[in-house]
Gaussian input, Z-matrix of N, CA and C with variables (Angstrom, degrees):
# hf/3-21g

backbone

0 1
 N
 C     1     B1
 C     2     B2     1     A1
 N     3     B3     2     A2     1     D1
 C     4     B4     3     A3     2     D2
 C     5     B5     4     A4     3     D3
 N     6     B6     5     A5     4     D4
 C     7     B7     6     A6     5     D5
 C     8     B8     7     A7     6     D6
 N     9     B9     8     A8     7     D7
 C    10    B10     9     A9     8     D8
 C    11    B11    10    A10     9     D9
 N    12    B12    11    A11    10    D10
 C    13    B13    12    A12    11    D11
 C    14    B14    13    A13    12    D12
 N    15    B15    14    A14    13    D13
 C    16    B16    15    A15    14    D14
 C    17    B17    16    A16    15    D15
 N    18    B18    17    A17    16    D16
 C    19    B19    18    A18    17    D17
 C    20    B20    19    A19    18    D18
 N    21    B21    20    A20    19    D19
 C    22    B22    21    A21    20    D20
 C    23    B23    22    A22    21    D21
 N    24    B24    23    A23    22    D22
 C    25    B25    24    A24    23    D23
 C    26    B26    25    A25    24    D24
 N    27    B27    26    A26    25    D25
 C    28    B28    27    A27    26    D26
 C    29    B29    28    A28    27    D27
 N    30    B30    29    A29    28    D28
 C    31    B31    30    A30    29    D29
 C    32    B32    31    A31    30    D30
 N    33    B33    32    A32    31    D31
 C    34    B34    33    A33    32    D32
 C    35    B35    34    A34    33    D33
 N    36    B36    35    A35    34    D34
 C    37    B37    36    A36    35    D35
 C    38    B38    37    A37    36    D36
 N    39    B39    38    A38    37    D37
 C    40    B40    39    A39    38    D38
 C    41    B41    40    A40    39    D39
 N    42    B42    41    A41    40    D40
 C    43    B43    42    A42    41    D41
 C    44    B44    43    A43    42    D42
 N    45    B45    44    A44    43    D43
 C    46    B46    45    A45    44    D44
 C    47    B47    46    A46    45    D45
 N    48    B48    47    A47    46    D46
 C    49    B49    48    A48    47    D47
 C    50    B50    49    A49    48    D48
 N    51    B51    50    A50    49    D49
 C    52    B52    51    A51    50    D50
 C    53    B53    52    A52    51    D51
 N    54    B54    53    A53    52    D52
 C    55    B55    54    A54    53    D53
 C    56    B56    55    A55    54    D54
 N    57    B57    56    A56    55    D55
 C    58    B58    57    A57    56    D56
 C    59    B59    58    A58    57    D57
 N    60    B60    59    A59    58    D58
 C    61    B61    60    A60    59    D59
 C    62    B62    61    A61    60    D60
 N    63    B63    62    A62    61    D61
 C    64    B64    63    A63    62    D62
 C    65    B65    64    A64    63    D63
 N    66    B66    65    A65    64    D64
 C    67    B67    66    A66    65    D65
 C    68    B68    67    A67    66    D66
 N    69    B69    68    A68    67    D67
 C    70    B70    69    A69    68    D68
 C    71    B71    70    A70    69    D69
 N    72    B72    71    A71    70    D70
 C    73    B73    72    A72    71    D71
 C    74    B74    73    A73    72    D72
 N    75    B75    74    A74    73    D73
 C    76    B76    75    A75    74    D74
 C    77    B77    76    A76    75    D75
 N    78    B78    77    A77    76    D76
 C    79    B79    78    A78    77    D77
 C    80    B80    79    A79    78    D78
 N    81    B81    80    A80    79    D79
 C    82    B82    81    A81    80    D80
 C    83    B83    82    A82    81    D81
 N    84    B84    83    A83    82    D82
 C    85    B85    84    A84    83    D83
 C    86    B86    85    A85    84    D84
 N    87    B87    86    A86    85    D85
 C    88    B88    87    A87    86    D86
 C    89    B89    88    A88    87    D87
 N    90    B90    89    A89    88    D88
 C    91    B91    90    A90    89    D89
 C    92    B92    91    A91    90    D90
 N    93    B93    92    A92    91    D91
 C    94    B94    93    A93    92    D92
 C    95    B95    94    A94    93    D93
 N    96    B96    95    A95    94    D94
 C    97    B97    96    A96    95    D95
 C    98    B98    97    A97    96    D96
 N    99    B99    98    A98    97    D97
 C   100   B100    99    A99    98    D98
 C   101   B101   100   A100    99    D99
 N   102   B102   101   A101   100   D100
 C   103   B103   102   A102   101   D101
 C   104   B104   103   A103   102   D102
 N   105   B105   104   A104   103   D103
 C   106   B106   105   A105   104   D104
 C   107   B107   106   A106   105   D105
 N   108   B108   107   A107   106   D106
 C   109   B109   108   A108   107   D107
 C   110   B110   109   A109   108   D108
 N   111   B111   110   A110   109   D109
 C   112   B112   111   A111   110   D110
 C   113   B113   112   A112   111   D111
 N   114   B114   113   A113   112   D112
 C   115   B115   114   A114   113   D113
 C   116   B116   115   A115   114   D114
 N   117   B117   116   A116   115   D115
 C   118   B118   117   A117   116   D116
 C   119   B119   118   A118   117   D117
 N   120   B120   119   A119   118   D118
 C   121   B121   120   A120   119   D119
 C   122   B122   121   A121   120   D120
 N   123   B123   122   A122   121   D121
 C   124   B124   123   A123   122   D122
 C   125   B125   124   A124   123   D123
 N   126   B126   125   A125   124   D124
 C   127   B127   126   A126   125   D125
 C   128   B128   127   A127   126   D126
 N   129   B129   128   A128   127   D127
 C   130   B130   129   A129   128   D128
 C   131   B131   130   A130   129   D129
 N   132   B132   131   A131   130   D130
 C   133   B133   132   A132   131   D131
 C   134   B134   133   A133   132   D132
 N   135   B135   134   A134   133   D133
 C   136   B136   135   A135   134   D134
 C   137   B137   136   A136   135   D135
 N   138   B138   137   A137   136   D136
 C   139   B139   138   A138   137   D137
 C   140   B140   139   A139   138   D138
 N   141   B141   140   A140   139   D139
 C   142   B142   141   A141   140   D140
 C   143   B143   142   A142   141   D141
 N   144   B144   143   A143   142   D142
 C   145   B145   144   A144   143   D143
 C   146   B146   145   A145   144   D144
 N   147   B147   146   A146   145   D145
 C   148   B148   147   A147   146   D146
 C   149   B149   148   A148   147   D147
 N   150   B150   149   A149   148   D148
 C   151   B151   150   A150   149   D149
 C   152   B152   151   A151   150   D150
 N   153   B153   152   A152   151   D151
 C   154   B154   153   A153   152   D152
 C   155   B155   154   A154   153   D153
 N   156   B156   155   A155   154   D154
 C   157   B157   156   A156   155   D155
 C   158   B158   157   A157   156   D156
 N   159   B159   158   A158   157   D157
 C   160   B160   159   A159   158   D158
 C   161   B161   160   A160   159   D159
 N   162   B162   161   A161   160   D160
 C   163   B163   162   A162   161   D161
 C   164   B164   163   A163   162   D162
 N   165   B165   164   A164   163   D163
 C   166   B166   165   A165   164   D164
 C   167   B167   166   A166   165   D165
 N   168   B168   167   A167   166   D166
 C   169   B169   168   A168   167   D167
 C   170   B170   169   A169   168   D168
 N   171   B171   170   A170   169   D169
 C   172   B172   171   A171   170   D170
 C   173   B173   172   A172   171   D171
 N   174   B174   173   A173   172   D172
 C   175   B175   174   A174   173   D173
 C   176   B176   175   A175   174   D174
 N   177   B177   176   A176   175   D175
 C   178   B178   177   A177   176   D176
 C   179   B179   178   A178   177   D177
 N   180   B180   179   A179   178   D178
 C   181   B181   180   A180   179   D179
 C   182   B182   181   A181   180   D180
 N   183   B183   182   A182   181   D181
 C   184   B184   183   A183   182   D182
 C   185   B185   184   A184   183   D183
 N   186   B186   185   A185   184   D184
 C   187   B187   186   A186   185   D185
 C   188   B188   187   A187   186   D186
 N   189   B189   188   A188   187   D187
 C   190   B190   189   A189   188   D188
 C   191   B191   190   A190   189   D189
 N   192   B192   191   A191   190   D190
 C   193   B193   192   A192   191   D191
 C   194   B194   193   A193   192   D192
 N   195   B195   194   A194   193   D193
 C   196   B196   195   A195   194   D194
 C   197   B197   196   A196   195   D195
 N   198   B198   197   A197   196   D196
 C   199   B199   198   A198   197   D197
 C   200   B200   199   A199   198   D198
 N   201   B201   200   A200   199   D199
 C   202   B202   201   A201   200   D200
 C   203   B203   202   A202   201   D201
 N   204   B204   203   A203   202   D202
 C   205   B205   204   A204   203   D203
 C   206   B206   205   A205   204   D204
 N   207   B207   206   A206   205   D205
 C   208   B208   207   A207   206   D206
 C   209   B209   208   A208   207   D207
 N   210   B210   209   A209   208   D208
 C   211   B211   210   A210   209   D209
 C   212   B212   211   A211   210   D210
 N   213   B213   212   A212   211   D211
 C   214   B214   213   A213   212   D212
 C   215   B215   214   A214   213   D213
 N   216   B216   215   A215   214   D214
 C   217   B217   216   A216   215   D215
 C   218   B218   217   A217   216   D216
 N   219   B219   218   A218   217   D217
 C   220   B220   219   A219   218   D218
 C   221   B221   220   A220   219   D219
 N   222   B222   221   A221   220   D220
 C   223   B223   222   A222   221   D221
 C   224   B224   223   A223   222   D222
 N   225   B225   224   A224   223   D223
 C   226   B226   225   A225   224   D224
 C   227   B227   226   A226   225   D225
 N   228   B228   227   A227   226   D226
 C   229   B229   228   A228   227   D227
 C   230   B230   229   A229   228   D228
 N   231   B231   230   A230   229   D229
 C   232   B232   231   A231   230   D230
 C   233   B233   232   A232   231   D231
 N   234   B234   233   A233   232   D232
 C   235   B235   234   A234   233   D233
 C   236   B236   235   A235   234   D234
 N   237   B237   236   A236   235   D235
 C   238   B238   237   A237   236   D236
 C   239   B239   238   A238   237   D237
 N   240   B240   239   A239   238   D238
 C   241   B241   240   A240   239   D239
 C   242   B242   241   A241   240   D240
 N   243   B243   242   A242   241   D241
 C   244   B244   243   A243   242   D242
 C   245   B245   244   A244   243   D243
 N   246   B246   245   A245   244   D244
 C   247   B247   246   A246   245   D245
 C   248   B248   247   A247   246   D246
 N   249   B249   248   A248   247   D247
 C   250   B250   249   A249   248   D248
 C   251   B251   250   A250   249   D249
 N   252   B252   251   A251   250   D250
 C   253   B253   252   A252   251   D251
 C   254   B254   253   A253   252   D252
 N   255   B255   254   A254   253   D253
 C   256   B256   255   A255   254   D254
 C   257   B257   256   A256   255   D255
 N   258   B258   257   A257   256   D256
 C   259   B259   258   A258   257   D257
 C   260   B260   259   A259   258   D258
 N   261   B261   260   A260   259   D259
 C   262   B262   261   A261   260   D260
 C   263   B263   262   A262   261   D261
 N   264   B264   263   A263   262   D262
 C   265   B265   264   A264   263   D263
 C   266   B266   265   A265   264   D264
 N   267   B267   266   A266   265   D265
 C   268   B268   267   A267   266   D266
 C   269   B269   268   A268   267   D267
 N   270   B270   269   A269   268   D268
 C   271   B271   270   A270   269   D269
 C   272   B272   271   A271   270   D270
 N   273   B273   272   A272   271   D271
 C   274   B274   273   A273   272   D272
 C   275   B275   274   A274   273   D273
 N   276   B276   275   A275   274   D274
 C   277   B277   276   A276   275   D275
 C   278   B278   277   A277   276   D276
 N   279   B279   278   A278   277   D277
 C   280   B280   279   A279   278   D278
 C   281   B281   280   A280   279   D279
 N   282   B282   281   A281   280   D280
 C   283   B283   282   A282   281   D281
 C   284   B284   283   A283   282   D282
 N   285   B285   284   A284   283   D283
 C   286   B286   285   A285   284   D284
 C   287   B287   286   A286   285   D285
 N   288   B288   287   A287   286   D286
 C   289   B289   288   A288   287   D287
 C   290   B290   289   A289   288   D288
 N   291   B291   290   A290   289   D289
 C   292   B292   291   A291   290   D290
 C   293   B293   292   A292   291   D291
 N   294   B294   293   A293   292   D292
 C   295   B295   294   A294   293   D293
 C   296   B296   295   A295   294   D294
 N   297   B297   296   A296   295   D295
 C   298   B298   297   A297   296   D296
 C   299   B299   298   A298   297   D297
 N   300   B300   299   A299   298   D298
 C   301   B301   300   A300   299   D299
 C   302   B302   301   A301   300   D300
 N   303   B303   302   A302   301   D301
 C   304   B304   303   A303   302   D302
 C   305   B305   304   A304   303   D303
 N   306   B306   305   A305   304   D304
 C   307   B307   306   A306   305   D305
 C   308   B308   307   A307   306   D306
 N   309   B309   308   A308   307   D307
 C   310   B310   309   A309   308   D308
 C   311   B311   310   A310   309   D309
 N   312   B312   311   A311   310   D310
 C   313   B313   312   A312   311   D311
 C   314   B314   313   A313   312   D312
 N   315   B315   314   A314   313   D313
 C   316   B316   315   A315   314   D314
 C   317   B317   316   A316   315   D315
 N   318   B318   317   A317   316   D316
 C   319   B319   318   A318   317   D317
 C   320   B320   319   A319   318   D318
 N   321   B321   320   A320   319   D319
 C   322   B322   321   A321   320   D320
 C   323   B323   322   A322   321   D321
 N   324   B324   323   A323   322   D322
 C   325   B325   324   A324   323   D323
 C   326   B326   325   A325   324   D324
 N   327   B327   326   A326   325   D325
 C   328   B328   327   A327   326   D326
 C   329   B329   328   A328   327   D327
 N   330   B330   329   A329   328   D328
 C   331   B331   330   A330   329   D329
 C   332   B332   331   A331   330   D330

   B1=1.4806
   B2=1.5279
   B3=1.2801
   B4=1.3665
   B5=1.5700
   B6=1.3312
   B7=1.4997
   B8=1.4700
   B9=1.3671
   B10=1.3806
   B11=1.5703
   B12=1.3065
   B13=1.4674
   B14=1.5378
   B15=1.3311
   B16=1.3842
   B17=1.6347
   B18=1.3252
   B19=1.4931
   B20=1.4766
   B21=1.2874
   B22=1.5113
   B23=1.4955
   B24=1.3813
   B25=1.4381
   B26=1.5045
   B27=1.2829
   B28=1.4983
   B29=1.5013
   B30=1.3116
   B31=1.4761
   B32=1.5176
   B33=1.2934
   B34=1.4922
   B35=1.5755
   B36=1.3463
   B37=1.4373
   B38=1.5355
   B39=1.2504
   B40=1.5528
   B41=1.5023
   B42=1.3821
   B43=1.4404
   B44=1.4798
   B45=1.3138
   B46=1.4397
   B47=1.5074
   B48=1.3253
   B49=1.4189
   B50=1.5787
   B51=1.3357
   B52=1.4430
   B53=1.5894
   B54=1.3038
   B55=1.4463
   B56=1.5918
   B57=1.2952
   B58=1.4326
   B59=1.5154
   B60=1.3142
   B61=1.4292
   B62=1.4747
   B63=1.4306
   B64=1.4625
   B65=1.5114
   B66=1.2662
   B67=1.4672
   B68=1.4250
   B69=1.3794
   B70=1.4112
   B71=1.4857
   B72=1.4218
   B73=1.4882
   B74=1.6031
   B75=1.2933
   B76=1.4779
   B77=1.5605
   B78=1.3215
   B79=1.4805
   B80=1.4527
   B81=1.3704
   B82=1.4929
   B83=1.5556
   B84=1.3424
   B85=1.4649
   B86=1.5402
   B87=1.3064
   B88=1.5166
   B89=1.5139
   B90=1.3565
   B91=1.4424
   B92=1.5447
   B93=1.3065
   B94=1.4777
   B95=1.5347
   B96=1.3037
   B97=1.3953
   B98=1.5629
   B99=1.3341
   B100=1.4327
   B101=1.5591
   B102=1.3512
   B103=1.5607
   B104=1.5656
   B105=1.3357
   B106=1.4090
   B107=1.5251
   B108=1.3524
   B109=1.4844
   B110=1.4873
   B111=1.2405
   B112=1.5132
   B113=1.4266
   B114=1.3441
   B115=1.4165
   B116=1.5871
   B117=1.3036
   B118=1.4407
   B119=1.5715
   B120=1.3162
   B121=1.4719
   B122=1.4754
   B123=1.3329
   B124=1.5297
   B125=1.4489
   B126=1.3725
   B127=1.4068
   B128=1.4802
   B129=1.2712
   B130=1.5143
   B131=1.4942
   B132=1.3213
   B133=1.4871
   B134=1.5012
   B135=1.2880
   B136=1.4368
   B137=1.4759
   B138=1.3116
   B139=1.4647
   B140=1.5434
   B141=1.2685
   B142=1.4610
   B143=1.5439
   B144=1.3020
   B145=1.4852
   B146=1.5757
   B147=1.2988
   B148=1.4963
   B149=1.5340
   B150=1.3989
   B151=1.4629
   B152=1.4815
   B153=1.3348
   B154=1.4733
   B155=1.5565
   B156=1.3556
   B157=1.4364
   B158=1.5192
   B159=1.3109
   B160=1.3922
   B161=1.5597
   B162=1.3160
   B163=1.4077
   B164=1.5450
   B165=1.3792
   B166=1.4690
   B167=1.5409
   B168=1.3984
   B169=1.4488
   B170=1.4934
   B171=1.3554
   B172=1.4733
   B173=1.5851
   B174=1.4084
   B175=1.4440
   B176=1.4929
   B177=1.3269
   B178=1.4218
   B179=1.6581
   B180=1.2746
   B181=1.4304
   B182=1.5764
   B183=1.3648
   B184=1.4574
   B185=1.4940
   B186=1.3590
   B187=1.4268
   B188=1.5360
   B189=1.3533
   B190=1.4699
   B191=1.5438
   B192=1.3452
   B193=1.4115
   B194=1.4982
   B195=1.3721
   B196=1.4614
   B197=1.5110
   B198=1.3822
   B199=1.4256
   B200=1.5790
   B201=1.3369
   B202=1.4923
   B203=1.5652
   B204=1.2896
   B205=1.4640
   B206=1.5293
   B207=1.3064
   B208=1.4535
   B209=1.5358
   B210=1.4017
   B211=1.4355
   B212=1.5756
   B213=1.3660
   B214=1.4596
   B215=1.5397
   B216=1.3692
   B217=1.3999
   B218=1.5661
   B219=1.3685
   B220=1.4316
   B221=1.5574
   B222=1.3662
   B223=1.4269
   B224=1.5361
   B225=1.2934
   B226=1.3971
   B227=1.5320
   B228=1.3213
   B229=1.4540
   B230=1.5450
   B231=1.2956
   B232=1.4436
   B233=1.5295
   B234=1.2863
   B235=1.5203
   B236=1.5718
   B237=1.2543
   B238=1.4619
   B239=1.4714
   B240=1.3195
   B241=1.4685
   B242=1.4692
   B243=1.3331
   B244=1.4965
   B245=1.4810
   B246=1.3770
   B247=1.4154
   B248=1.5749
   B249=1.2922
   B250=1.4750
   B251=1.5659
   B252=1.3593
   B253=1.5227
   B254=1.5920
   B255=1.2663
   B256=1.4243
   B257=1.5827
   B258=1.2880
   B259=1.5135
   B260=1.5487
   B261=1.3048
   B262=1.5091
   B263=1.4952
   B264=1.3074
   B265=1.4855
   B266=1.5053
   B267=1.2882
   B268=1.5088
   B269=1.5422
   B270=1.3550
   B271=1.4209
   B272=1.5097
   B273=1.3158
   B274=1.4699
   B275=1.5244
   B276=1.3309
   B277=1.4666
   B278=1.4936
   B279=1.3430
   B280=1.4686
   B281=1.5510
   B282=1.3115
   B283=1.5218
   B284=1.5038
   B285=1.2291
   B286=1.3934
   B287=1.4797
   B288=1.4348
   B289=1.4890
   B290=1.5369
   B291=1.3044
   B292=1.5404
   B293=1.5537
   B294=1.3751
   B295=1.4637
   B296=1.5403
   B297=1.4017
   B298=1.4911
   B299=1.5474
   B300=1.2448
   B301=1.4763
   B302=1.5593
   B303=1.3034
   B304=1.5166
   B305=1.4993
   B306=1.3567
   B307=1.4346
   B308=1.5541
   B309=1.4093
   B310=1.4355
   B311=1.5642
   B312=1.3153
   B313=1.5088
   B314=1.6227
   B315=1.2739
   B316=1.5189
   B317=1.4473
   B318=1.4166
   B319=1.4464
   B320=1.4877
   B321=1.3894
   B322=1.4568
   B323=1.5679
   B324=1.3330
   B325=1.4433
   B326=1.4869
   B327=1.2849
   B328=1.4611
   B329=1.5900
   B330=1.3271
   B331=1.4624
   B332=1.5015
   A1=106.04
   A2=115.97
   A3=121.17
   A4=112.83
   A5=114.07
   A6=120.81
   A7=106.40
   A8=121.08
   A9=121.55
   A10=110.46
   A11=114.91
   A12=120.27
   A13=103.54
   A14=123.27
   A15=128.13
   A16=108.71
   A17=115.28
   A18=118.95
   A19=112.11
   A20=121.37
   A21=122.52
   A22=110.36
   A23=115.06
   A24=122.38
   A25=109.78
   A26=118.08
   A27=125.26
   A28=110.04
   A29=121.28
   A30=122.32
   A31=113.07
   A32=117.11
   A33=120.65
   A34=110.67
   A35=111.95
   A36=113.57
   A37=111.63
   A38=120.62
   A39=124.68
   A40=106.91
   A41=118.13
   A42=121.53
   A43=109.55
   A44=117.45
   A45=123.24
   A46=108.23
   A47=120.60
   A48=121.51
   A49=113.44
   A50=114.81
   A51=117.38
   A52=106.86
   A53=117.52
   A54=120.23
   A55=108.86
   A56=115.35
   A57=119.62
   A58=112.45
   A59=119.41
   A60=122.19
   A61=114.31
   A62=112.73
   A63=115.55
   A64=108.40
   A65=121.10
   A66=126.45
   A67=109.60
   A68=120.15
   A69=125.81
   A70=112.91
   A71=110.49
   A72=118.01
   A73=106.68
   A74=119.55
   A75=119.08
   A76=110.08
   A77=116.51
   A78=118.39
   A79=110.66
   A80=116.25
   A81=118.61
   A82=110.44
   A83=116.45
   A84=117.99
   A85=110.70
   A86=115.88
   A87=120.34
   A88=110.57
   A89=115.24
   A90=119.15
   A91=114.62
   A92=117.78
   A93=122.70
   A94=111.74
   A95=120.66
   A96=122.38
   A97=109.84
   A98=114.32
   A99=118.51
   A100=109.15
   A101=113.42
   A102=119.93
   A103=108.07
   A104=114.23
   A105=117.69
   A106=116.39
   A107=117.31
   A108=118.37
   A109=111.63
   A110=117.63
   A111=122.14
   A112=114.95
   A113=121.06
   A114=119.31
   A115=104.70
   A116=116.28
   A117=116.51
   A118=111.16
   A119=115.54
   A120=119.20
   A121=108.47
   A122=121.01
   A123=121.65
   A124=110.61
   A125=117.59
   A126=118.41
   A127=114.99
   A128=115.81
   A129=123.93
   A130=106.37
   A131=119.65
   A132=121.48
   A133=106.78
   A134=120.67
   A135=119.46
   A136=116.51
   A137=117.27
   A138=122.49
   A139=113.29
   A140=116.01
   A141=118.98
   A142=106.99
   A143=114.49
   A144=123.00
   A145=107.78
   A146=114.52
   A147=118.06
   A148=113.84
   A149=113.75
   A150=118.99
   A151=111.21
   A152=117.26
   A153=119.99
   A154=109.71
   A155=116.51
   A156=120.05
   A157=115.52
   A158=118.01
   A159=125.13
   A160=106.86
   A161=117.98
   A162=123.64
   A163=111.15
   A164=114.16
   A165=120.26
   A166=109.78
   A167=113.76
   A168=114.08
   A169=111.64
   A170=118.70
   A171=122.72
   A172=107.04
   A173=115.20
   A174=117.67
   A175=113.33
   A176=116.35
   A177=120.68
   A178=109.39
   A179=114.55
   A180=119.08
   A181=111.10
   A182=114.85
   A183=122.50
   A184=109.17
   A185=119.98
   A186=121.31
   A187=112.03
   A188=113.78
   A189=121.63
   A190=111.86
   A191=113.86
   A192=117.65
   A193=110.10
   A194=115.52
   A195=120.46
   A196=112.67
   A197=112.69
   A198=118.74
   A199=111.29
   A200=115.34
   A201=119.04
   A202=116.62
   A203=114.58
   A204=120.87
   A205=106.24
   A206=119.43
   A207=121.25
   A208=112.79
   A209=113.86
   A210=117.90
   A211=103.14
   A212=113.05
   A213=116.18
   A214=111.02
   A215=117.11
   A216=117.35
   A217=111.07
   A218=119.40
   A219=124.33
   A220=106.88
   A221=116.16
   A222=120.87
   A223=110.08
   A224=120.02
   A225=124.95
   A226=110.38
   A227=115.15
   A228=120.17
   A229=112.90
   A230=116.85
   A231=125.45
   A232=108.27
   A233=115.43
   A234=121.38
   A235=111.73
   A236=113.44
   A237=117.57
   A238=115.73
   A239=116.36
   A240=123.38
   A241=111.43
   A242=117.34
   A243=117.66
   A244=113.53
   A245=116.08
   A246=119.19
   A247=111.63
   A248=115.78
   A249=120.57
   A250=109.82
   A251=113.68
   A252=117.28
   A253=108.34
   A254=118.36
   A255=121.91
   A256=112.76
   A257=112.76
   A258=118.21
   A259=111.50
   A260=117.08
   A261=118.09
   A262=110.70
   A263=115.60
   A264=116.00
   A265=113.74
   A266=118.31
   A267=121.07
   A268=103.03
   A269=113.25
   A270=119.26
   A271=112.72
   A272=118.56
   A273=121.53
   A274=109.84
   A275=119.39
   A276=124.51
   A277=113.12
   A278=118.14
   A279=122.59
   A280=105.08
   A281=117.14
   A282=118.60
   A283=109.77
   A284=118.47
   A285=119.72
   A286=115.40
   A287=111.18
   A288=117.85
   A289=110.96
   A290=115.61
   A291=120.98
   A292=104.51
   A293=117.62
   A294=119.11
   A295=110.36
   A296=114.77
   A297=114.88
   A298=112.28
   A299=120.12
   A300=121.07
   A301=111.99
   A302=113.20
   A303=116.99
   A304=108.70
   A305=121.11
   A306=120.80
   A307=108.70
   A308=117.32
   A309=116.41
   A310=112.69
   A311=115.60
   A312=118.67
   A313=110.98
   A314=112.69
   A315=116.58
   A316=110.94
   A317=119.42
   A318=122.38
   A319=115.27
   A320=116.49
   A321=121.67
   A322=112.74
   A323=117.59
   A324=121.46
   A325=110.55
   A326=116.62
   A327=119.92
   A328=104.44
   A329=113.18
   A330=121.68
   A331=108.97
   D1=114.90
   D2=178.16
   D3=-83.29
   D4=-34.75
   D5=-176.51
   D6=-116.86
   D7=72.31
   D8=-175.68
   D9=-100.09
   D10=136.22
   D11=178.30
   D12=-115.76
   D13=111.79
   D14=177.15
   D15=48.47
   D16=46.57
   D17=174.02
   D18=84.84
   D19=1.55
   D20=178.00
   D21=-113.32
   D22=129.13
   D23=178.02
   D24=-65.50
   D25=104.11
   D26=-178.46
   D27=-67.90
   D28=-19.16
   D29=178.91
   D30=-87.04
   D31=-9.55
   D32=179.03
   D33=-104.09
   D34=175.76
   D35=175.59
   D36=-65.89
   D37=141.78
   D38=-176.77
   D39=-109.33
   D40=133.56
   D41=170.99
   D42=-92.50
   D43=163.64
   D44=-178.49
   D45=-64.01
   D46=-39.28
   D47=179.92
   D48=-69.11
   D49=-29.99
   D50=177.85
   D51=-71.63
   D52=-39.04
   D53=-179.51
   D54=-65.90
   D55=-39.10
   D56=176.37
   D57=-65.27
   D58=-41.37
   D59=177.24
   D60=-67.92
   D61=-31.85
   D62=176.88
   D63=-69.45
   D64=-31.47
   D65=178.32
   D66=-63.75
   D67=-41.98
   D68=175.86
   D69=-58.80
   D70=-51.85
   D71=-176.25
   D72=-65.64
   D73=-38.59
   D74=-179.64
   D75=-62.90
   D76=-48.88
   D77=-178.77
   D78=-61.17
   D79=-39.83
   D80=-178.38
   D81=-67.09
   D82=-43.99
   D83=-178.69
   D84=-64.45
   D85=-36.33
   D86=-178.67
   D87=-64.44
   D88=-27.64
   D89=-179.48
   D90=-103.14
   D91=-5.59
   D92=-175.76
   D93=-57.91
   D94=-40.87
   D95=-179.94
   D96=-61.56
   D97=-43.84
   D98=179.37
   D99=-61.45
   D100=-38.57
   D101=178.14
   D102=-61.84
   D103=-56.24
   D104=-176.44
   D105=-62.81
   D106=-30.85
   D107=-179.27
   D108=-84.09
   D109=-10.04
   D110=179.65
   D111=-74.49
   D112=130.38
   D113=177.80
   D114=-102.15
   D115=-2.54
   D116=176.97
   D117=-85.37
   D118=121.02
   D119=-174.54
   D120=-63.54
   D121=-40.87
   D122=178.36
   D123=-57.64
   D124=-43.57
   D125=179.61
   D126=-64.98
   D127=-34.23
   D128=177.97
   D129=-63.71
   D130=-42.18
   D131=-175.75
   D132=-76.59
   D133=-33.47
   D134=175.90
   D135=-58.22
   D136=-31.73
   D137=-178.35
   D138=-111.05
   D139=24.51
   D140=178.44
   D141=-75.62
   D142=158.12
   D143=-175.45
   D144=-51.87
   D145=-50.21
   D146=-179.49
   D147=-56.13
   D148=-40.78
   D149=177.93
   D150=-67.27
   D151=-39.07
   D152=179.55
   D153=-64.04
   D154=-41.68
   D155=173.46
   D156=-61.03
   D157=-36.41
   D158=179.08
   D159=-68.86
   D160=-43.56
   D161=-179.62
   D162=-59.30
   D163=-39.83
   D164=-178.26
   D165=-72.65
   D166=-36.70
   D167=175.21
   D168=-61.65
   D169=-35.64
   D170=-177.42
   D171=-67.07
   D172=-39.25
   D173=176.97
   D174=-59.34
   D175=-39.91
   D176=178.60
   D177=-61.46
   D178=-41.15
   D179=178.22
   D180=-63.62
   D181=-41.86
   D182=-177.68
   D183=-63.83
   D184=-33.36
   D185=-179.63
   D186=-97.03
   D187=10.55
   D188=-179.93
   D189=58.90
   D190=38.77
   D191=177.33
   D192=-105.76
   D193=171.39
   D194=177.11
   D195=-106.73
   D196=110.55
   D197=-178.61
   D198=-57.07
   D199=-45.42
   D200=-177.11
   D201=-70.46
   D202=-25.66
   D203=-176.88
   D204=-137.61
   D205=65.31
   D206=-174.96
   D207=-70.11
   D208=145.00
   D209=174.12
   D210=-100.54
   D211=169.19
   D212=174.85
   D213=-57.05
   D214=-42.26
   D215=-177.81
   D216=-63.02
   D217=-36.37
   D218=179.83
   D219=-62.52
   D220=-48.47
   D221=-176.57
   D222=-62.56
   D223=-42.29
   D224=-178.70
   D225=-64.00
   D226=-44.59
   D227=177.78
   D228=-61.41
   D229=-43.95
   D230=178.20
   D231=-62.62
   D232=-51.90
   D233=178.02
   D234=-52.09
   D235=-47.81
   D236=175.97
   D237=-61.66
   D238=-41.77
   D239=174.99
   D240=-60.68
   D241=-46.87
   D242=-178.35
   D243=-68.91
   D244=-35.79
   D245=177.31
   D246=-62.03
   D247=-42.89
   D248=178.69
   D249=-63.03
   D250=-39.04
   D251=179.00
   D252=-68.87
   D253=-42.09
   D254=-175.78
   D255=-65.98
   D256=-31.51
   D257=-178.61
   D258=-65.51
   D259=-11.87
   D260=179.61
   D261=-76.20
   D262=-23.64
   D263=-174.65
   D264=-141.78
   D265=11.61
   D266=176.12
   D267=-132.60
   D268=160.03
   D269=-175.80
   D270=-74.31
   D271=151.15
   D272=-169.58
   D273=-65.13
   D274=-38.10
   D275=176.00
   D276=-54.84
   D277=-49.75
   D278=-172.14
   D279=-71.60
   D280=-38.68
   D281=178.80
   D282=-63.85
   D283=-40.17
   D284=-176.79
   D285=-72.81
   D286=-30.62
   D287=175.11
   D288=-64.91
   D289=-44.11
   D290=-176.56
   D291=-70.75
   D292=-42.09
   D293=-178.14
   D294=-57.82
   D295=-47.35
   D296=179.42
   D297=-64.18
   D298=-36.69
   D299=178.81
   D300=-61.15
   D301=-45.71
   D302=-178.93
   D303=-71.89
   D304=-38.52
   D305=-178.34
   D306=-65.65
   D307=-34.39
   D308=178.56
   D309=-64.31
   D310=-28.43
   D311=173.84
   D312=-74.83
   D313=-41.74
   D314=-179.24
   D315=-62.34
   D316=-39.22
   D317=176.85
   D318=-61.51
   D319=-22.25
   D320=-179.74
   D321=-85.50
   D322=-11.37
   D323=-179.66
   D324=-69.60
   D325=131.08
   D326=177.84
   D327=-107.97
   D328=137.37
   D329=-178.42
   D330=-106.44

């Protein structure tokens, strides 16, 4: 993969589940430094990859989307929700960078 975005080949066709998984990886990577720098065990658990996945599953529920069989509309709604959430504690530029990367994958999903 020469043009990979969070483990997904951006030059190939992208499935909805690949875009969803890239979203999980993106959010995890964005918070990994916070996780690694934390000495608080509870905080490390709060931002573990499985917790990030669970948080994203809850976002799908909140937008009335299907985590297991997401549509483009589901993915866009969740991506927007995560960006809004992330802006509370991350810089605008970094949030927008990650948002653009994930949206570029979502736009490649064929329904």
